[in-house]
C-alpha positions in Angstrom: 1.1 -8.9 22.6 -0.3 -10.4 19.3 -3.3 -8.2 18.2 -6.6 -9.6 17.0 -6.0 -8.9 13.3 -2.7 -10.7 13.3 -4.4 -13.8 15.0 -7.2 -13.6 12.3 -4.6 -13.7 9.4 -2.9 -16.9 10.7 -6.2 -18.6 11.7 -6.7 -20.4 8.4 -3.4 -22.2 8.7 -3.8 -23.0 12.3 -7.3 -24.5 11.6 -6.2 -26.4 8.7 -8.3 -24.5 6.1 -5.0 -23.7 4.1 -2.2 -26.1 3.8 0.9 -24.9 5.8 3.7 -23.8 3.4 6.7 -26.0 3.1 10.4 -25.4 3.8 12.1 -23.7 1.0 9.0 -21.5 0.0 9.0 -17.8 0.3 6.3 -15.4 1.9 5.8 -11.7 1.5 4.1 -10.1 4.7 2.7 -6.8 3.6 1.5 -4.4 6.4 3.4 -6.6 9.0 3.1 -5.5 12.6 5.2 -6.8 15.6 3.9 -9.3 18.1 3.2 -12.4 15.8 4.4 -15.9 15.6 4.4 -18.4 12.7 2.0 -21.2 13.3 3.6 -24.6 14.2 4.7 -26.1 10.7 4.6 -22.8 8.9 8.0 -23.3 7.2 8.1 -20.5 4.8 10.8 -17.8 5.0 9.0 -14.5 5.6 10.0 -11.1 4.4 8.0 -8.4 6.2 7.2 -5.1 4.6 6.6 -2.3 6.9 7.2 1.4 6.3 6.2 2.8 9.7 9.3 3.3 11.5 8.3 2.3 15.2 6.8 -1.0 13.7 9.8 -1.5 11.4 12.1 -1.5 14.5 9.8 -3.6 16.5 9.9 -6.2 13.8 13.6 -6.1 13.8 13.9 -6.6 17.5 11.6 -9.5 17.0 14.3 -11.0 14.7 12.1 -10.7 11.5 13.5 -9.9 8.1 11.9 -6.7 7.3 12.1 -4.0 4.5 10.4 -0.6 4.2 9.1 -1.3 0.7 8.2 -4.5 -1.1 10.7 -5.9 -3.4 11.4 -8.9 -5.7 8.9 -11.2 -7.1 8.4 -14.9 -7.5 6.9 -15.3 -3.9 5.0 -18.6 -3.3 2.6 -16.8 -0.6 1.6 -13.3 0.3 0.0 -12.3 3.5 -1.8 -9.0 3.7 -2.6 -7.3 7.1 -5.3 -4.7 6.4 -5.2 -1.2 7.8 -8.1 1.3 8.2 -7.2 2.9 4.8 -9.2 1.1 2.1 -7.0 2.5 -0.8 -4.0 1.4 0.9 -5.3 -2.2 1.5 -6.3 -2.4 -2.2 -2.7 -1.3 -3.1 -1.0 -3.9 -1.0 -3.3 -6.6 -2.5 -2.4 -5.2 -6.0 1.2 -5.3 -5.2 1.0 -9.0 -3.8 -0.5 -10.0 -7.1 2.5 -8.6 -9.0 5.1 -10.2 -6.6 3.7 -13.6 -6.0 4.0 -16.2 -8.6 1.0 -17.4 -10.8 -1.1 -19.8 -8.8 0.5 -18.7 -5.6 -1.6 -18.0 -2.6 -2.7 -14.4 -1.3 -4.2 -14.4 2.3 -5.6 -11.0 3.4 -7.1 -10.2 6.9 -8.4 -7.1 8.5 -10.4 -6.4 11.6 -14.1 -5.6 11.5 -13.8 -2.1 12.8 -11.2 -1.6 10.0 -13.9 -2.7 7.3 -12.5 -6.3 6.9 -16.1 -7.5 5.6 -16.4 -4.6 3.2 -13.0 -5.2 1.8 -13.8 -8.9 1.3 -17.1 -8.0 -0.6 -15.5 -5.4 -2.8 -12.6 -7.6 -3.6 -15.0 -10.3 -4.8 -16.3 -8.0 -7.3 -12.8 -7.4 -8.7 -11.2 -11.0 -8.6 -11.9 -14.4 -7.5 -11.9 -15.4 -3.8 -11.4 -18.9 -2.9 -12.9 -18.9 0.6 -13.2 -16.7 3.7 -13.4 -17.2 7.4 -14.3 -14.8 10.4 -12.4 -15.0 13.6 -11.1 -12.9 16.4 -13.3 -10.0 15.5 -12.0 -9.9 12.2 -12.2 -11.3 8.6 -9.8 -13.4 6.6 -10.1 -14.3 3.0 -7.6 -16.0 0.4 -7.2 -16.2 -3.3 -4.9 -17.9 -6.0 -3.0 -15.4 -8.0 -4.4 -15.6 -11.4 -5.3 -13.2 -14.5 -7.7 -10.9 -12.6 -5.3 -8.3 -11.4 -6.1 -5.1 -9.1 -4.8 -1.9 -10.6 -2.0 -0.2 -8.8 -3.1 2.6 -6.5 -2.8 5.9 -8.5 -1.0 8.9 -6.9 -2.8 12.0 -6.3 -0.9 15.3 -7.0 -0.8 18.2 -4.6 1.1 20.8 -6.3 4.6 19.1 -7.1 3.8 16.3 -4.5 2.7 12.9 -5.3 0.7 11.3 -2.6 -0.7 7.9 -2.1 -3.4 6.1 -0.1 -2.2 5.5 3.5 -0.1 8.7 3.7 -1.5 11.1 6.2 -3.7 13.7 4.3 -3.2 12.2 1.0 -4.7 14.0 -1.9 -4.9 17.3 0.1 -3.0 19.7 2.3 -3.9 19.0 6.0 -6.0 21.9 7.3 -3.8 22.1 10.6 -0.6 22.2 8.5 -2.1 25.0 6.5 -3.0 26.9 9.6 0.4 26.4 10.9 2.0 27.7 7.8 0.0 30.8 7.8 0.6 31.5 11.4 4.6 31.2 11.6 6.4 34.3 12.2 8.1 36.1 9.6 11.4 36.2 11.3 11.9 32.4 11.3 15.5 32.0 10.2 18.6 29.7 10.2 18.5 25.9 10.2 15.0 24.6 10.7 13.6 21.0 11.2 10.3 19.8 10.2 9.2 17.1 12.6 6.5 14.7 11.4 6.9 16.0 8.2 4.6 13.8 6.1 4.9 14.2 2.4 6.7 17.7 2.7 4.0 20.3 2.6 5.4 22.4 5.3 9.1 22.0 4.2 8.5 22.9 0.5 7.2 26.3 1.8 9.9 26.8 4.4 12.8 26.1 2.1 11.7 29.0 -0.2 11.7 31.5 2.8 14.8 33.8 2.4 15.9 33.9 5.9 15.8 30.2 6.2 19.1 28.6 5.7 18.4 24.8 5.5 15.4 22.4 6.4 15.6 18.9 7.5 12.6 16.6 7.5 11.9 13.9 9.9 9.1 11.3 9.4 8.2 7.9 10.6 6.3 6.9 7.4 8.8 5.8 4.7 6.5 6.2 1.7 5.7 9.8 2.7 9.4 10.7 3.3 10.3 9.4 -0.3 7.5 11.3 -1.9 8.8 14.5 -0.1 12.4 13.5 -1.2 11.2 13.1 -4.9 9.3 16.3 -5.0 11.9 18.4 -3.1 15.3 17.1 -4.4 17.3 19.7 -6.3 16.6 22.6 -4.1 19.2 25.3 -4.0 19.4 25.2 -0.3 20.4 22.2 1.7 17.8 19.7 2.8 18.1 16.3 4.4 15.7 13.4 5.0 15.5 11.3 8.0 13.2 8.1 8.4 13.0 8.3 12.1 10.9 7.3 15.2 11.3 10.7 16.8 10.0 9.3 20.3 12.5 6.3 20.2 15.5 7.5 18.2 17.9 10.4 18.9 18.0 13.3 16.6 21.8 14.1 15.9 21.6 17.5 14.8 20.6 20.8 16.5 18.4 23.6 15.0 17.3 27.2 15.4 13.6 26.2 15.1 11.3 23.2 14.8 8.1 23.1 13.3 5.7 20.4 13.8 2.2 19.0 13.3 2.3 16.0 15.6 0.2 13.1 15.2 -2.4 12.5 18.0 -2.5 8.8 17.7 0.3 6.2 16.6 -1.3 3.3 14.6 -4.6 2.8 16.3 -7.9 4.7 16.4 -7.7 6.2 19.9 -6.1 9.6 20.8 -2.6 9.3 22.5 -1.5 12.7 23.9 1.6 11.0 25.4 2.8 10.6 21.8 2.6 14.3 21.4 4.5 14.9 24.6 7.2 12.8 23.6 7.6 14.5 20.3 7.8 17.9 22.2 10.7 16.4 24.3 12.3 15.4 21.1 12.1 18.8 19.8 13.4 20.4 22.9 16.5 18.2 22.6 17.0 19.0 19.1 17.1 22.9 19.6 19.8 25.2 20.4 19.7 27.2 23.5 17.7 29.9 22.2 15.7 27.5 19.7 12.1 27.9 19.1 9.3 25.3 18.6 6.1 26.0 16.7 3.2 23.2 16.6 -0.3 23.0 15.7 -2.7 20.8 17.7 -6.3 20.1 17.9 -7.9 22.6 20.3 -8.7 20.0 22.9 -5.2 18.4 23.1 -3.4 19.3 26.4 0.0 20.0 25.1 0.6 23.1 27.2 1.7 20.9 30.3 4.3 19.2 28.1 5.6 22.3 26.8 6.1 23.9 30.0 8.0 21.0 31.4 10.9 21.3 29.1 11.0 25.0 27.9 11.5 28.2 29.7 9.0 30.3 27.5 5.7 29.0 26.2 2.4 30.3 24.9 -0.3 30.2 22.4 0.1 32.3 19.1 -3.4 32.0 17.8 -6.4 29.5 17.3 -9.4 29.1 15.0 -12.4 26.7 15.5 -10.5 23.6 15.1 -6.8 24.1 15.9 -4.3 26.1 18.1 -0.9 27.1 17.3 1.5 26.9 20.3 5.1 28.1 20.7 7.9 27.4 23.1 11.5 28.7 23.4 14.8 28.3 25.3 14.8 24.3 26.0 15.6 23.5 29.6 17.9 20.3 29.7 17.5 19.6 33.4 13.7 19.8 32.9 14.0 17.5 30.0 15.7 15.0 31.9 13.2 15.1 34.7 10.3 15.0 32.3 11.6 11.9 30.7 12.0 10.3 34.0 8.5 11.1 35.0 7.0 10.0 31.8 8.7 6.4 32.1 7.4 6.1 35.6 3.8 7.4 34.7 4.2 10.6 36.7 2.8 13.9 35.8 5.8 16.5 35.2 5.3 19.7 37.2 4.9 23.1 35.3 7.7 25.5 35.8 6.6 29.4 35.8 6.2 30.7 32.4 7.7 34.0 31.3 5.2 36.4 29.9 2.3 34.7 31.7 0.2 32.3 29.7 -0.5 34.5 26.7 1.4 35.5 23.5 5.2 36.0 23.3 6.2 39.6 23.6 
């Protein structure tokens, strides 16, 4: 289903406010999400840019030409679909200006709840906007690519890591990840996977631990994964980097331990506990028979049921005012298959009895 912001973006073309691009022209679509269609008569060849793996795969299934990062120049047109991150939106517009030919058109849209109005007003102070319109609970505005160029989004350093707007916890270490790192047991060893690795904060510490043999990073955001790769390349121990949708794509390797700070929403605003449950099932499938999972979660998120559905042992390691650290061990293959079936059918998985009661692991 086409969301409102996508409808807003194509509204000026459908309403005749902007001339439709002719055959042979090229358009770059930054921040593209699945579910759109070109308006009738929109003949430009579109290259979509989407670094969030689930949306990237959705665009591929739609038959769209899509790349994880913008490339090339001389485009006749750029479409920018704004997110809730102001810095990311301005970075995309700056990139559009670099890649569109002089005089080419740049069209930007964002929902009102994501700050479409404030984005338009701010851009009007920095460059010349040709016109704008409001439609489908959003704002769309457009400009000609000229001399007034926005600066590129600056990276913010966190230790040896370079983070940028739009990345999770850009400019600082996430408090939940810090709490997880402080709470991990000293006996963590062997081959470890960092699920939802972000820009590499957890993995950067884990790879320095004496008993850990290797660390693999799995992350759905392409820019974050590349930031981790840049900062961590050249380590003495093996590290591998996987751009994956962990809920939708299988993990090919098996590990002694998985650590995870799972997101509680995908690309929207509302919490999605089922996303965390899917990541827990993915972790269980990626662990060896005696493998262990350690994850941090907001205290109110009900991940305990998802853990007991697919692990023989589960418990809570510790908590503070905001977060809890949960652990699980010995993934159960039969339970995993049943939990996956029940998740698809909308049922609630049963909870097998936990060893050691509901408390800490002994």
